[in-house]
FIPA-63443 format. One record per residue: residue in one letter; x, y, z of N, C-alpha, C in turn. Coordinates in nm, 4 decimals, m for minus. Example, Ala and Ser with C-alpha at 12.3 -4.5 7.8 and 13.67 -1.06 7.14 Angstrom:
2
REC   residu        n_X        n_Y        n_Z       ca_X       ca_Y       ca_Z        c_X        c_Y        c_Z
REC        A     1.3190    m0.5690     0.7800     1.2300    m0.4500     0.7800     1.3200    m0.3300     0.7800
REC        S     1.2850    m0.2250     0.7080     1.3670    m0.1060     0.7140     1.2900     0.0030     0.7870
# end
This chain:
141
REC   residu        n_X        n_Y        n_Z       ca_X       ca_Y       ca_Z        c_X        c_Y        c_Z
REC        M     0.0801    m0.1304    m0.0071     0.0134     0.0011    m0.0122     0.0841     0.1156     0.0046
REC        E     0.0610     0.2232    m0.0789     0.1221     0.3496    m0.0999     0.0465     0.4628    m0.0800
REC        F     0.0749     0.5773    m0.0384     0.0200     0.6979    m0.0325     0.1075     0.7950    m0.0728
REC        I     0.0537     0.9054    m0.1487     0.1119     1.0235    m0.1759     0.0738     1.1409    m0.1103
REC        L     0.1605     1.2354    m0.0313     0.1055     1.3525     0.0119     0.1581     1.4258    m0.0854
REC        K     0.0657     1.5126    m0.1431     0.1309     1.6181    m0.2446     0.0884     1.7472    m0.1799
REC        R     0.2006     1.8290    m0.1413     0.1768     1.9542    m0.0983     0.1402     2.0500    m0.1778
REC        V     0.0375     2.1502    m0.1632    m0.0233     2.2197    m0.2636    m0.0139     2.3633    m0.2625
REC        L    m0.0134     2.4124    m0.1120     0.0028     2.5432    m0.0713     0.0919     2.5783     0.0416
REC        L     0.1847     2.6607    m0.0019     0.2688     2.7003     0.1252     0.2278     2.8056     0.1933
REC        T     0.1842     2.8248     0.3309     0.1348     2.9718     0.3758     0.2169     2.9785     0.5033
REC        D     0.1806     3.1068     0.5642     0.2439     3.1267     0.6989     0.1599     3.0543     0.8175
REC        D     0.0547     3.0051     0.7830    m0.0306     2.9259     0.8848     0.0028     2.7618     0.8427
REC        G     0.0979     2.7384     0.7845     0.1277     2.5976     0.7433     0.1242     2.5679     0.6058
REC        V     0.1484     2.4278     0.5609     0.1490     2.3711     0.4532     0.0203     2.2918     0.4324
REC        A    m0.0506     2.3072     0.3115    m0.1787     2.2383     0.2817    m0.1423     2.1487     0.1839
REC        G    m0.2252     2.0224     0.2011    m0.1775     1.9262     0.0887    m0.2878     1.8283     0.0830
REC        V    m0.2747     1.7400     0.0018    m0.3798     1.6393    m0.0352    m0.2985     1.4873    m0.0115
REC        L    m0.3719     1.3968     0.0632    m0.3221     1.2744     0.0800    m0.3932     1.1645    m0.0382
REC        I    m0.3170     1.1154    m0.1115    m0.3817     1.0361    m0.2412    m0.3677     0.8865    m0.2071
REC        N    m0.4190     0.8087    m0.2435    m0.4126     0.6718    m0.2311    m0.4622     0.5901    m0.3521
REC        G    m0.3473     0.5638    m0.4451    m0.3596     0.5239    m0.5893    m0.3884     0.6547    m0.6578
REC        S    m0.5106     0.6525    m0.7290    m0.5437     0.7815    m0.8033    m0.6553     0.8496    m0.7169
REC        R    m0.6871     0.8027    m0.6170    m0.7954     0.8760    m0.5311    m0.7601     0.9672    m0.4199
REC        P    m0.8081     1.0917    m0.4192    m0.7537     1.1642    m0.3103    m0.8468     1.1213    m0.1774
REC        I    m0.7935     1.1123    m0.0642    m0.8905     1.0550     0.0435    m0.9032     1.1529     0.1522
REC        C    m0.8114     1.2445     0.1662    m0.8297     1.3620     0.2580    m0.7287     1.4726     0.2440
REC        L    m0.7536     1.5809     0.3065    m0.6567     1.7097     0.3008    m0.5698     1.6868     0.4308
REC        T    m0.4627     1.7512     0.4300    m0.3672     1.7445     0.5321    m0.3200     1.8852     0.5471
REC        L    m0.2457     1.9230     0.6782    m0.1926     2.0479     0.7090    m0.0913     2.0040     0.8239
REC        E     0.0342     2.0742     0.7570     0.1663     2.0449     0.8373     0.2105     2.1963     0.8749
REC        E     0.2987     2.1833     0.9667     0.3960     2.3034     0.9715     0.4688     2.3523     0.8491
REC        E     0.4805     2.4820     0.8379     0.5632     2.5242     0.7299     0.7213     2.4565     0.7431
REC        W     0.8147     2.4741     0.6437     0.9180     2.4333     0.6536     1.0247     2.5338     0.7439
REC        K     1.0833     2.4771     0.8331     1.1748     2.5422     0.9183     1.3069     2.4459     0.9214
REC        D     1.3660     2.4074     0.8215     1.4812     2.3184     0.8159     1.4860     2.2077     0.8837
REC        N     1.3626     2.1378     0.8783     1.3370     2.0198     0.9360     1.3592     1.9824     1.0816
REC        A     1.3350     2.1292     1.1607     1.3482     2.1395     1.3090     1.2385     2.0512     1.3760
REC        K     1.2963     1.9772     1.4872     1.2126     1.8879     1.5199     1.0774     1.9701     1.6210
REC        G     0.9523     1.9317     1.5937     0.8442     1.9685     1.6546     0.8005     2.1058     1.6005
REC        I     0.8621     2.1724     1.4938     0.8079     2.3074     1.4204     0.8061     2.3038     1.3020
REC        S     0.8489     2.2067     1.2316     0.8722     2.1814     1.0903     0.8039     2.0810     1.0170
REC        C     0.7605     2.0877     0.8913     0.7278     1.9759     0.7986     0.8438     1.8815     0.7876
REC        I     0.8208     1.7698     0.7319     0.9494     1.6844     0.7106     1.0127     1.6921     0.5543
REC        P     1.1054     1.6540     0.5224     1.1571     1.6733     0.4171     1.0581     1.5966     0.3020
REC        N     1.0730     1.6459     0.1639     1.0174     1.5712     0.0594     1.0912     1.4437     0.0661
REC        G     1.0249     1.3437     0.0269     1.1005     1.2101     0.0036     1.0052     1.0850     0.0334
REC        S     1.0611     0.9557     0.0299     0.9705     0.8528     0.0453     1.0135     0.8009     0.1755
REC        Y     0.8814     0.7581     0.2686     0.9249     0.6985     0.3832     0.8238     0.5783     0.4138
REC        L     0.8659     0.4945     0.5117     0.7848     0.3913     0.5659     0.7103     0.4418     0.6907
REC        C     0.5754     0.4185     0.6874     0.4834     0.4475     0.8210     0.4539     0.3238     0.8502
REC        Q     0.4620     0.3182     1.0119     0.4538     0.1956     1.0903     0.3511     0.2303     1.1878
REC        K     0.2326     0.1069     1.1998     0.1520     0.1404     1.3032     0.1921     0.1441     1.4305
REC        V     0.1571     0.2454     1.5174     0.1844     0.2475     1.6733     0.0612     0.2697     1.7410
REC        V     0.0546     0.2720     1.8618    m0.0222     0.3119     1.9603     0.0222     0.4156     2.0576
REC        T    m0.0251     0.5287     2.0733     0.0231     0.6364     2.1480    m0.0732     0.6804     2.2531
REC        P    m0.0267     0.7193     2.3843    m0.1138     0.7601     2.4897    m0.2134     0.8740     2.4505
REC        H    m0.1837     0.9721     2.3565    m0.2603     1.0695     2.3362    m0.3311     1.0393     2.2040
REC        H    m0.2852     0.9994     2.1261    m0.3653     0.9609     1.9718    m0.4258     0.8349     1.9531
REC        G    m0.3909     0.7163     2.0434    m0.4238     0.5869     1.9961    m0.3476     0.5377     1.8948
REC        K    m0.4508     0.4487     1.8317    m0.3820     0.3796     1.7202    m0.3452     0.4848     1.5826
REC        T    m0.2507     0.4971     1.5288    m0.2083     0.5499     1.4216    m0.1058     0.5134     1.3806
REC        Y    m0.0375     0.5848     1.2748     0.0794     0.5646     1.2041     0.2048     0.6647     1.2364
REC        Q     0.3034     0.6217     1.2382     0.4233     0.7119     1.2701     0.5282     0.6917     1.1438
REC        V     0.5574     0.8071     1.0889     0.6565     0.8229     0.9708     0.7932     0.7968     1.0052
REC        M     0.8439     0.6924     0.9659     0.9828     0.6453     1.0061     1.0884     0.7000     0.9260
REC        N     1.2138     0.7001     0.9865     1.3251     0.7219     0.9114     1.3363     0.8588     0.8483
REC        V     1.2901     0.9732     0.9261     1.2899     1.1118     0.8850     1.4109     1.1494     0.9431
REC        P     1.5257     1.2007     0.8547     1.6554     1.2416     0.9206     1.6584     1.3367     1.0219
REC        G     1.7019     1.3022     1.1506     1.7179     1.3559     1.2652     1.5754     1.3996     1.3422
REC        R     1.4643     1.3268     1.3140     1.3374     1.3454     1.3697     1.3023     1.1764     1.4122
REC        T     1.2132     1.2041     1.5016     1.1266     1.0699     1.5650     0.9795     1.1305     1.5987
REC        S     0.8974     1.0256     1.6172     0.7619     1.0612     1.6568     0.6890     1.1624     1.5804
REC        I     0.6888     1.1295     1.4631     0.5991     1.2025     1.3627     0.5002     1.1330     1.3107
REC        L     0.3752     1.1767     1.3692     0.2360     1.0882     1.3555     0.1591     1.1577     1.2428
REC        I     0.0642     1.0731     1.1885    m0.0544     1.1263     1.1186    m0.1590     1.1113     1.2098
REC        H    m0.2384     1.2142     1.2409    m0.3524     1.2248     1.3381    m0.4411     1.3326     1.3112
REC        S    m0.5544     1.3448     1.3948    m0.6300     1.4522     1.3570    m0.5803     1.5670     1.4375
REC        G    m0.6562     1.6725     1.4087    m0.6310     1.8171     1.4546    m0.6804     1.9502     1.3610
REC        N    m0.6757     2.0455     1.4073    m0.6939     2.1455     1.3196    m0.6174     2.2455     1.2725
REC        T    m0.5418     2.3158     1.3514    m0.4403     2.4030     1.3076    m0.3114     2.3807     1.3145
REC        E    m0.2202     2.4692     1.2763    m0.0741     2.4275     1.2804    m0.0320     2.4026     1.4445
REC        A    m0.0987     2.4826     1.5325    m0.0672     2.4491     1.6752    m0.0968     2.3195     1.7011
REC        D    m0.1588     2.2402     1.6381    m0.2051     2.0958     1.6608    m0.0971     2.0027     1.5975
REC        T    m0.0257     2.0668     1.5393     0.0890     1.9524     1.4464     0.1874     1.9116     1.5379
REC        E     0.2858     1.9936     1.5996     0.3956     1.9759     1.6631     0.4940     1.8836     1.5715
REC        G     0.5096     1.9178     1.4255     0.5758     1.8526     1.3453     0.5243     1.7583     1.2741
REC        C     0.3990     1.7063     1.3068     0.2986     1.5884     1.2518     0.2275     1.6380     1.1414
REC        I     0.1514     1.5389     1.0778     0.0825     1.5373     0.9562    m0.0676     1.5508     1.0241
REC        L    m0.1473     1.6608     0.9884    m0.2934     1.6502     1.0274    m0.3632     1.6086     0.9185
REC        V    m0.5024     1.5359     0.9291    m0.5794     1.5123     0.8138    m0.7210     1.5820     0.8374
REC        G    m0.7707     1.6142     0.7377    m0.9105     1.6757     0.7400    m0.9928     1.6370     0.6009
REC        K    m1.1263     1.6823     0.6136    m1.2139     1.6824     0.5175    m1.2141     1.7959     0.4312
REC        E    m1.2083     1.9299     0.4789    m1.2050     2.0552     0.4154    m1.1156     2.1413     0.4738
REC        Y    m1.0988     2.2774     0.4342    m1.0348     2.3802     0.5021    m1.0962     2.4708     0.5028
REC        G    m1.0750     2.5399     0.6127    m1.1447     2.6502     0.6788    m1.0381     2.7506     0.7516
REC        I    m1.1429     2.8309     0.8232    m1.0409     2.9570     0.9017    m1.0825     2.9340     1.0428
REC        L    m1.0137     2.9038     1.1390    m1.0564     2.9106     1.2913    m0.9824     3.0339     1.3635
REC        E    m1.0643     3.0814     1.4614    m0.9986     3.1713     1.5545    m0.9144     3.1092     1.6633
REC        T    m0.7958     3.1380     1.6850    m0.7142     3.0674     1.8023    m0.6765     3.1990     1.8909
REC        K    m0.6215     3.1493     1.9861    m0.5602     3.2514     2.0893    m0.4042     3.2310     2.0856
REC        D    m0.3324     3.3480     2.0498    m0.1783     3.3434     2.0622    m0.1325     3.3198     2.1990
REC        D    m0.0631     3.2008     2.2452    m0.0156     3.1867     2.3526     0.0733     3.3062     2.4315
REC        D     0.1585     3.3484     2.3238     0.2476     3.4894     2.3948     0.1808     3.6051     2.4359
REC        S     0.1025     3.6518     2.3179     0.0530     3.7709     2.3274    m0.1239     3.7667     2.3598
REC        G    m0.1653     3.6609     2.3824    m0.3123     3.6703     2.4180    m0.4085     3.7003     2.3192
REC        Q    m0.3562     3.7488     2.2030    m0.4580     3.8078     2.0957    m0.5120     3.6885     2.0121
REC        T    m0.6291     3.7107     1.9704    m0.6959     3.6241     1.9025    m0.6612     3.6417     1.7617
REC        E    m0.6460     3.5363     1.6664    m0.5987     3.5608     1.5370    m0.6709     3.4282     1.4602
REC        K    m0.6772     3.4618     1.3330    m0.7598     3.3566     1.2416    m0.6430     3.2779     1.1732
REC        Q    m0.6703     3.1564     1.1794    m0.5622     3.0534     1.1129    m0.6180     2.9709     1.0144
REC        L    m0.5585     2.9237     0.8982    m0.6056     2.8154     0.8099    m0.6244     2.6773     0.9101
REC        A    m0.7104     2.5890     0.8673    m0.7170     2.4922     0.9661    m0.8028     2.4006     0.8735
REC        V    m0.7731     2.2452     0.8957    m0.8350     2.1497     0.8416    m0.9635     2.1079     0.9390
REC        L    m1.0691     2.0941     0.8664    m1.1878     2.0784     0.9551    m1.2251     1.9186     0.9203
REC        R    m1.3474     1.8861     1.0429    m1.3732     1.7452     1.0104    m1.2718     1.6550     1.0189
REC        S    m1.1698     1.6880     1.0871    m1.0622     1.6083     1.1071    m1.0776     1.4698     1.1739
REC        K    m1.1599     1.4604     1.2652    m1.1743     1.3161     1.3328    m1.2390     1.2268     1.2292
REC        E    m1.3340     1.2596     1.1430    m1.3907     1.2135     1.0268    m1.3073     1.1643     0.9034
REC        A    m1.2083     1.2604     0.8868    m1.1129     1.2294     0.7959    m1.0071     1.1112     0.8516
REC        F    m0.9805     1.1351     0.9707    m0.8681     1.0235     1.0118    m0.9475     0.8989     1.0477
REC        A    m1.0588     0.8922     1.0751    m1.1282     0.7677     1.0639    m1.1442     0.7105     0.9351
REC        E    m1.1628     0.7881     0.8449    m1.1532     0.7248     0.6929    m1.0251     0.6660     0.6467
REC        F    m0.9024     0.7372     0.6974    m0.7881     0.7182     0.6592    m0.7735     0.5740     0.7346
REC        M    m0.7945     0.5574     0.8267    m0.7591     0.4347     0.9406    m0.8414     0.3123     0.8663
REC        N    m0.9538     0.3463     0.8267    m1.0464     0.2458     0.7474    m0.9764     0.2070     0.6209
REC        I    m0.9200     0.2955     0.5462    m0.8699     0.2487     0.4134    m0.7323     0.1744     0.4428
REC        V    m0.6376     0.2157     0.5352    m0.5239     0.1367     0.5601    m0.5570     0.0114     0.6017
REC        G    m0.6676     0.0093     0.6979    m0.7022    m0.1238     0.7516    m0.6298    m0.2135     0.8610
REC        D    m0.5904    m0.3298     0.8402    m0.5177    m0.3936     0.9481    m0.3679    m0.3953     0.9009
REC        K    m0.3064    m0.3113     0.7794    m0.1733    m0.3165     0.7416    m0.0796    m0.2706     0.8523
REC        E     0.0057    m0.3246     0.8755     0.1297    m0.2828     0.9719     0.1883    m0.1597     0.9257
REC        T     0.2183    m0.1631     0.8090     0.3136    m0.0681     0.7297     0.2721    m0.0110     0.6199
REC        F     0.2975     0.1139     0.5683     0.2681     0.1557     0.4185     0.3848     0.2363     0.3773
REC        A     0.3719     0.2672     0.2414     0.4841     0.3824     0.2032     0.4013     0.5145     0.1799
REC        L     0.5029     0.6246     0.2223     0.4189     0.7419     0.1934     0.5568     0.8267     0.1208
REC        H     0.4971     0.8845     0.0280     0.5961     0.9554    m0.0701     0.5260     1.1168    m0.0512
REC        V     0.6186     1.1916    m0.0223     0.6067     1.3389     0.0018     0.6427     1.4270    m0.0813
REC        K     0.5729     1.5023    m0.1656     0.6103     1.5701    m0.2697     0.5534     1.7227    m0.2767
REC        S     0.6542     1.8225    m0.2866     0.5909     1.9591    m0.2709     0.5573     2.0209    m0.4239
REC        C     0.4479     2.1099    m0.4072     0.4097     2.1511    m0.5608     0.5188     2.2284    m0.6111
# end
């Protein structure tokens, strides 16, 4: 089984993409913008990766992107905004704008978000089924 993560838009609010299985787009994605692959604050480099089934305390059963240079614990999971990613890949059914509170200033700001994320994650997990691993090919626009 193989997936392609096609990044289609680079913004200050993150990197928007489409997760494709075969010729079928299955969900939208949101990642941190590129910050030289820094742990917890950057999207991962373009390339091909093995994803392995894991169970985590916070996200439950999901998949971890393996063998990212200098990085570990990169998961595919539900969430809405760049603040939810911590360097991981969020999935959703549609894009929208959410108001969030800046931790430093306390100001409310509008951010790009993936919506209906839990629904998209459930669909993704259903498509993967009981596979222990799959290939993920990450490509930028």
